[in-house]
Steps between C-alpha positions, in 0.01 A plus 500: 500500500664829386472836680213629277295183565556544876400867463174393330400263778611716791376843375277483193283206600403655840436839325289323239287314751457809721406694186254231389332503841464875465378445143222276627375792705544736207299274272206518740494875451610512137336202333635598158841360594675820385653566840636144509658556159674819617642307795614216275670746263687654795610155606628430146714815499631429852602147395700633207686754721579252779634235260693758291308414185497779240207507260533670160164568339487550127182624327315685778345716226321196364222494758269745676479463876141624492388209280482129572652211307541128489870481581672189355864420569752222498577337839865473583522500881327559834616861488267565202199589719659746739687663212179544300314633802768748588585616146165529325272796560186296457223391735597141453351165607676172444365164385645239735464130572216398728729349763628846600155593608511236775798663680376668818511882487679506163228316310216678676653836418541407132138385474366813659714722279354352181791277392381219269576150637482226239486122501785315335444298184328536167144394591187715476500587866861631478410711196190641677707618796753656262228692317409670831796725412295652216243621759781674695603674176145620442501653850789730402802319648797366308562122516829324464538139369810291431392317180782243542332381822836426671848649541770446244820368658723649228317823416406363158137524398278199570183415296203732568166370613189607309287593802663839560399609150140388549500745794625769266215422259232498770634792703514735205805691626839551334771239552818657640799272423782520753838328471682423824877444464737380774276376780596138437849603632358695794276219629605173333231236458517213760725704727447723806798710404440870431758698302545870446535633146320667218157434352372648180127556445399569136146641450379463138215693336155358586321260268127544427338155505224621262756551218594131497301238312545232763624423849789310345607799289509721810698236687751466217551873486558527881749217481686669212515831692633343827741261332641787290553712815673216683758492217522878437535607860698202635716588801871462437 
């Protein structure tokens, strides 16, 4: 266990659970979940500072903080979520696996704040829970989904799942493609080790689902954009 991992368990975990306990109370007053999001964004920025992680954001001009989007990105490491929360000026809700909702305090806070918890698998029930994200979009919040469904150990792009693009079709909001570069080195898969270093976040121009003839065409375009950015903005 390196120093940063120890720092996470000794300082950030207690802060997180104290904050989540406070968030439960906030959610009773502010049922929109917006106060919870602001607290989560603060936690994301604090995490980056404590672990000496620098985040370079390219393409801030490609989105409007007053609008809402379906945010789709690659998934390279556990640091992806705090980095996105702390770096994006969006009222963001994440789609997460259902098991997280069962964690005391943490799961309860997520549910109250409007995070979308989905069942694993490709069956009809799993798709139905995923499509709940479209309802969050219609209520004016941005939603984030990792279309790969799991983290990439190498940082290379994994195959995308179709469900995220069905959400785009049903939600009727622009897709905002984001490319995350370097988090696989910050929080390696199957390891508790946390490293310092640099992360690059590339925000591409939004894609209007109504201009694509099919879900597959929208998915192919998003893959092309993110794969191109992984190559173009690769960290040396």
